N, C-alpha and C positions, 0 to 999 in steps of 0.2 A: 865484660864485654859479652858475656852472656845475657847481660839484664838488657843491653841496646838492641841486641837481637830480637827479643820475645817482646819488646815494647814496641819496636820497627814492626815485626809482624803483628802486632795488635793492631796499631794504628793504620797497615794497610788492610787487614780486613775489616775496620771500623767503617773506611774510607770505600772499600770495595761496595760494603754492605750500602753503607748512603746511595751512592752512587746506583744500584739495582733498585732503590726504592726509588729513588727520584725518578730513574728511566720509567718504571712500573704507573709511576704520579702523572708523567710526562705522557703516556701510552693513551692512560683514561681521558686526559685535557685534551688529544688531540683527535681522540677517537671522532669517527667523522659522524655525520647525520646519519639518522635512522633511515632505513629505507623499507618501503613497502609495493610489498608485491603480491599477485595472483588475487588482487580483491575482488571478492565476489559480492551481490547485493540481489534481491529479487524476492518474490513468494516464497512464502514459510521455511522450508529446512530442502527447497529443492534447487540444487545448484544448477549453474549455467543456464538458467531460465529468459535471461535476458533482463533489461533493466524496467523492471515491472513490479507494482506490487497492489495489494486490495484492500479498499477501508474493509475495518473491521476485524482485517489478517493483521498479520506481522512480516517485518522485514527481516530476511536473514542476512547477515552480513559476516566476513571474513576475509581474513587476509593475513597474509604471513610476513614478520616484521623482523628486520635484521638490524641488531643496534650494539653495538661493540661496548657501549657504555654500558648496557643495561636502556631497560624503561620507566621512564616516571609516570607519565599519565598517556592515555589515549581517549581521546576526544571525537565526538562525533556529534554532527550540525546536520540538521534538516530545515530547509523552509523553501515555501514559495512564495511568488513573485506575480503581482495582480491577478490573482486568483478569484474571482466570481463566486459571492455566498450566495446561493440558494437559499430559500427559507428551511430554517432549523440548521442549518450549516453554520462553523462558526472555524476562524481563520486558527490555523496549526505549525506551530515553530517547535520543533525538537531541539535538545542541546544535552548533552549529559558526558563527565569526564571520567572515567573507567580507572581506578587507582585498585584493584582487585591485586590478591597477592601473587595470582596466576600470572600476571601481566606485567608486573613488577622484575623481569626477572631479563636474561639477555637473551635475545631472539625469541618473542613467544609467538603464539599463534593467536590471534584475534578472534573469537566467534561470538555471538551476539544475536538476538531476536529482538527487536524493537514492534511494540506494539505501536497498533494506527488504528485512531479513533476512528467511529464509524462516520460522524457528523462532521466529517472537514470535503472542503470542496477538493472534485476529481482536476487533475492535471497535472503539469509538470515542475517536481521537485528537483531544487539544489541540494546534492549530499556531499560533504565534507569529511574526510577525516585525519585528522592530525594526532601525530605520535610525536612525544616529547623525551630526548633519556635522562638519565641520569645527570648531564652536563649542561641542560637545558637547550641543548640543540633539538631542532624540530624539523620536520618532512611533513607535507600535508599532500593529499590527493584528493581528488573532486571529481566527482561525477552527477548526471540528471537521472533521474527517478519518474517515471510517469505512473502517479496513485490514484487508479480506477475503483469505479464501483465492482462489486462481483456479482452484477446483473445489469448489463446493458443492450439496450434495446435501439436499434437503427431501420432505417427504411421505411417508414410509416407508411402504411398506406389504408387508411381507415373512411369510411364513408361518414358524409355530414349529413347527409338527408334520408330518407327513407320514405316510400307510399307507403302507405298502413296495407298491410296483405301482402307484403312484398318481402323481399328479404336484404339485409345490405352485408358488405363484409368485412372482415376487420383482418388487414396482412402488416407484420413485420417481422424483423429479423431478434434473434435472442442469443446473446453469450452470457452465460453464465458457470464461470470458475468451476462453481460447488453443484454445478447440476440443476435443472429446473427441479422444483417438487411439483409447482403446479400454479394455472395463469386463471385467475379469477376475473369474468367481465361481469359487471351491474350498471344496473341501466335504471334509472326511475327519475318521475318528475313529480315536482312539489307544485300544487294549485293550479295546475291546469282543468281550466274547465269539462265535466265528463256530459258530453251530451246524450239526449236521448239515441237509445243502441250502443252507445259508445262504452267499453269495461275498463275501469280502470287498470291499467299496467305496468308491472316491473318486471326486471330480467336481473337474476341473479346465477351465473353458473361456473363452477370448477370446471375447466376444463383439464385433463392429466393426461388422457391416452394420446400417445406420438410423440409428447412432451417431458413426461417424467424421467428424471434424472439425465436429460441431453444435456451436454454444453455448450452444443452450438445448432440451432433450429430456427426454421421457420412457422411464425405461428400463425395457419389461415383458416379463418372458419368464416362463418357464413351461418347469420342468426334472424329467425322470423320475426316478423313481426303481425300481430292479430289484426285481422281486418277493424277491429272491433276497439283498437287501439286509442284515446283521446288525441286528436291533433296538435302539437305544441315542440316545446321545445325540450329534450331531456337531459340530465347531466350521465354524461357515461365517465364509470373509472375502470382501466385494465390494472389488475395489480397481481406483476410477475413476483414469485417467492421461490428464493432457492432452497436448498437441502439445510441450510444452517439456518433460513427464516430471514436472511437479507431479503427486501424489496426493492421493486422500480415500478411506480406509478404512473401512468401515464392517465392525464387529465384531460377530458374532450365532452362537445356537447354531440347530440343525434335530432335533429329535426325531423320530425314524423309529419308526413304531410297526407291529405287527404287523395 
């Protein structure tokens, strides 16, 4: 009788153990899809600055992830739609799957910095963050990101003609996230006839005073044209350079009249 009781006890213990394992397996299988909260993305490592990033810098991304079954992978995708390419620019699509050990755990914090090329078009991009857990369940969140040039100009008011012996004005707003280093104005002509009394004229000057290290500033200058400058069309290039060497160029012309 003792043997029967012992056998029965072992049977009950084994059944309970199997039921416990089965219960654990079932719990893992029915674990809910991952949850993504507190998503942040923006310039550099700055938090809470809005959905903006800059060419030549990086995108800071961070999110809290709740995954009962543990994370298998985290994918980030960024792409633009119908953005016009300027000369020297290339379309940019970013896709990367993160399977680092630090993420393949229960409830990790996602934190990455994604480099942005300098030669991509400015504009609106679509961002997607997808988390897949160990059971194959996935959750996706998405948002929009404005990728801008680190140096931007607006409200241009630049004279297109000037009588020699007079001056002309150049005026515009500058926004430079890294601060302005200098503004260079270069004016030159090619092949203009130099008549009697004329003196070949070119202008090249760096403007720093009042602009250096400013992140938002109005450029406003008056430039004298000598009375002896040959009459004709001149090429004018205004280059705004920031403190990290990024530039924005205004390419225009100036007609010098008698």
